[in-house]
N, C-alpha and C positions, 0 to 999 in steps of 0.2 A: 327258693321256696320249698318248704317241707309240708306236703299236703297231709300226710299222716305218718304215724310211727307205730309199728307193730313189733312187739317183743315180749320178754318176760317181765312181769311186774316184780321189781326187786324190793321196793319199799314204798310205804305211804307215809309221807311226812305231814306236818301241820297244814301246809298250803300247797303241796305239790306231790306228784307221784314220780317215782324213779323207775324208768323202764330200761331194761338191759337189752341192747340190740348189738349182737355180735361182740359182746365184751365191753361195750361202751354204755355207760349209764347216763341217760338223758333225764334231767330234772325238768318236769313239765308242770307248770302252774295250772290248777283246775278249780272250778267252783266247788264250794264245800259239799253241796249235796251230791255232786258227781263223785267226789272222793269216797263218799259213803257207799256208793253203788259199785265200786271196784271189787273184783274178786280177791281172794286171799293171795298173798305174795307167792310167787312161784308159778302162777297161771299166766297164760298168754293174754295180752290185751292189745286192742287197736284203738288209738286215739287220733281224732282229727285235730290237726294243729295249726296254729298261727305263729309265725316267727316274727318277733318284734326286735328290730335292730336299732340300737342307740349308739351314741359315740362311745359310751363306757360299758355297754353290756349287750348281750344277745339273749333274749328270753323266749322260751317256748310256752305257749298256752295251749292246753289240750281240752278236748270235749268228747263226750261219748257218742254224740250223733252229729251228722252234717248240719242238721237244723240248728243245733246249739251253736255251732261254729258260725253259721250265716248270721244268726241273731247277734252274736258277739261282734262280728264285722260291722253290722249296722250301728251297734252301740258306740264303738270307737270312732265311727265316722261323724258322731255328734261333737261339735266344738265343746271343749272342756272336759270330755270324757276320754281318758287314756285306757290302755289295756288293764291296768289295775282296777280302775273304776268300773270298767265293763265286767270284770271278773267279780267284783263286789256285788254288783247288781244281780248277776246270775247266781250268786251264792244266796241271795235273799229271795229271789223270785225265779221260778221256772220260766222257760220260754213262753209257755202258755199263759201263765199268770202275768208276765210282762206285757203280752199282747193285750190282755184284757185291761190292765192298768193304763196302757197307752190309749186304747180306744175309749175308755170311760173317763179319761182325764184325771186319773187317780195319782196325783203328784206325791201325795203322802206315802203311798206304798213304795214308790220308787225312791223317794228321799230317805227311806229307812235304811238304805244301803250305806255303809261307812264311806265317808268322803263325798257323798252326793247330797248337795244342798237343794233347797226347794226351787231356787231359780234354775239350777241345772236340770232338775227333774222336769220342770215346766218346759224348758227348751227341748228336752228329749222328746216330750209328748208332741210338741209342735212339729219337730223334724221327722218323727217316725210314724206319725198318724196315718200317712198314706202308704207306708211300707210294711207295717205289721197289721195283719188282718185277723179279726175274730174268726172269720170263715175258715182260715187255715187250721185253727185249732179244732173246730167242730168237724171238719172234713176228715182230719186225722183220726178222730175218735169214732166217727160214724161210718166211714167208708173203708172198704178194702182197697187193694191196689187198683181195682177196676172201677172204683166209685160206687160199688154196690155193697150194702151191708151184708152181714153174715146170713140173714134170713131171706135175702133176695130183694128186699125193698130198697128204695132209694130215699135216703134221708134228705130233708131240706135244711141245709146248714144256714141258709139265709133267715129262715124263721127262727132257728135256734139263736142266731146272733141277735135278732130283734128282741127275743125273750131275755137274753142276758142284759142287753142295754136297758130294757124296761126294769129289770130287777135292780140294776145299779141306780137308776133314777129314783127307785123307791127307797134307796138308802142302804141296800145290801152291798157288801164288799165285792169287788170284781172277781176275786178268786173263788169265793164261796158261791157266787152266782153261776160262774162257769161250771163248777163241780155239780151243782144242783141240776142245771140244764142238761149236762152230759148224762145224767142218770135217768132222764125222762124216756118214755116209750117212743120208739120210732114210728108208731102208728098215729101219732098226733097229727091232725090235719090243719090246725090253726095255731097262731101265736098264743091265743088265749088258752088253748088246751095245754100247751107246753108250760105256760106260766102257772096254771092251776096245779099241775103235777109237780113243778119245781118248787112251788111254795110249800108243799107238804114236807119236802126234805129240809126246808129252811126253818120250819117251826119246831 
């Protein structure tokens, strides 16, 4: 098991990064948006990795954060989704956007990934609905490591999650609803207040 690889970024190819570790170049497949966030070649990088072993090949899949890796592991645990499929999904949707798509039942957003049909997307939603939580996204955005926001207040991620679900029910996309709610004030005391402020960003 290779948990992570740290070394010099030697090259960025169409679907993978090449990392030089002690003179050995590791080709590591990555989501497209993650490839775009890599530094210039010659800089040091650390990628959290998943090693996929098949009869005819050994493939490394890499991610910028441990959260990305954990979501990838959940994806490939769904029947019908292999490592390439999981990578395609995370190339189309960020982990946060995927969480909202799953919680709101947005199969269309998930099936936009190459090789992922509507039935597979619907199966993914059913299997991961209890494993991917909206609250995880909102807590990452609103809290510091100790669970308190920068101004000392404690944000209610549960209310924010309800607001996102309400916006989705009104017909807004899961990703845009998430972004609007994350921009609202932490001083909001009710779901209604969060909704009113979020709607200003959506109009």
